[in-house]
C-alpha positions in Angstrom: -28.7 -13.4 -8.8 -27.2 -10.1 -9.7 -26.1 -9.0 -13.2 -23.6 -6.2 -13.7 -22.9 -4.5 -17.0 -20.1 -2.0 -17.3 -19.9 0.7 -20.0 -18.0 3.9 -20.8 -14.6 2.6 -21.6 -12.6 3.6 -24.6 -9.4 5.2 -26.0 -8.3 8.5 -24.5 -5.2 10.6 -24.6 -3.1 11.1 -21.5 -4.6 13.8 -19.3 -8.1 13.1 -20.6 -11.2 11.9 -18.8 -13.6 9.1 -18.9 -16.7 8.1 -16.9 -17.4 4.4 -16.4 -20.8 3.1 -15.5 -21.9 -0.2 -14.0 -25.6 -1.0 -14.3 -26.9 -3.6 -11.8 -30.0 -5.7 -12.1 -31.5 -8.4 -10.1 -34.6 -9.4 -8.2 -33.8 -7.2 -5.2 -30.7 -5.3 -5.5 -29.5 -4.1 -2.2 -25.8 -4.7 -1.8 -23.7 -3.7 1.2 -21.0 -2.2 -1.1 -19.7 -2.0 -4.6 -16.2 -1.5 -6.0 -14.1 -1.0 -9.1 -11.2 -3.2 -9.9 -8.9 -3.2 -12.8 -6.6 -5.7 -14.6 -3.8 -4.8 -17.0 -2.4 -7.4 -19.3 -0.1 -9.8 -17.5 -1.0 -8.4 -14.1 -3.2 -9.3 -11.2 -6.7 -7.8 -10.8 -6.3 -4.9 -8.4 -8.6 -2.8 -6.2 -9.4 0.7 -7.3 -12.2 2.1 -5.1 -15.2 1.0 -3.2 -18.4 2.6 -1.9 -20.8 1.6 0.8 -24.1 1.5 -1.0 -26.5 3.0 1.5 -24.2 5.4 3.4 -22.1 6.5 0.4 -18.8 6.2 2.3 -15.8 5.7 -0.1 -12.4 4.1 0.0 -9.6 4.4 -2.5 -6.4 2.6 -3.4 -3.3 4.7 -2.8 -2.5 5.1 -6.5 -5.8 6.9 -7.1 -4.5 10.2 -5.5 -7.6 12.2 -6.2 -7.8 11.5 -9.9 -10.6 8.9 -9.7 -14.0 9.4 -8.0 -16.4 6.6 -7.2 -20.1 7.4 -6.8 -23.5 5.7 -7.1 -27.1 6.4 -8.0 -29.2 4.2 -5.7 -32.4 4.9 -7.6 -30.9 3.8 -10.8 -28.8 0.9 -9.3 -25.8 2.3 -11.1 -22.2 2.7 -10.0 -19.8 5.2 -11.5 -16.1 5.9 -11.8 -15.1 9.3 -12.9 -11.5 9.1 -14.2 -9.6 12.4 -14.7 -6.0 13.2 -15.5 -5.6 9.7 -17.0 -2.2 8.2 -17.4 -0.9 5.4 -19.7 -0.5 3.2 -16.7 -4.2 3.4 -16.1 -4.7 1.3 -19.2 -6.6 -1.8 -18.1 -9.9 -3.7 -18.2 -12.1 -2.2 -15.5 -14.6 -4.3 -13.6 -17.3 -3.5 -11.1 -18.0 -5.9 -8.2 -20.6 -6.4 -5.5 -20.1 -7.1 -1.8 -23.4 -8.6 -0.6 -23.0 -8.3 3.1 -20.6 -7.0 5.7 -18.6 -9.0 8.2 -17.4 -6.0 10.1 -18.0 -2.3 10.4 -15.4 -1.3 7.7 -16.0 -4.3 5.4 -16.5 -1.9 2.5 -12.7 -1.3 2.6 -12.0 -4.8 1.5 -9.4 -4.9 -1.4 -9.2 -8.6 -2.0 -11.0 -9.7 -5.1 -11.8 -13.0 -3.4 -14.1 -11.2 -1.0 -16.5 -10.0 -3.7 -19.5 -11.9 -4.7 -20.5 -10.8 -8.2 -18.6 -9.4 -11.1 -19.3 -7.7 -14.4 -17.6 -8.5 -17.7 -15.4 -5.4 -17.7 -14.9 -2.4 -19.9 -11.6 -1.6 -21.6 -9.8 1.7 -20.9 -6.8 2.5 -23.1 -4.8 5.7 -22.4 -2.3 6.8 -25.1 0.8 8.8 -24.4 
């Protein structure tokens, strides 16, 4: 079993920055990939970015456009999301998720939430205009 705990959310003005963290724990934590999703009130949970855990390859949703950067620290079992130039439309609850194994070479680019195996509880990000 894997436990994921997000932190780093908060209230920030438009144009500001935040850094989200997701600490993972479990007996043997060795995922194939991890990702960030977000869910705004009244909307579906949507994919933000993913990273292949061992190789560090990343994949982003189109709306990211260089403003958000996903990274990880394998030694600390921690996933990060650096968020810069934040906009009010970035306001959402941000979740980290784990892909346990790959079914193809580019499986880390999966954007469907149904494909992910474990989820954190989320951390709220609110961007004021």
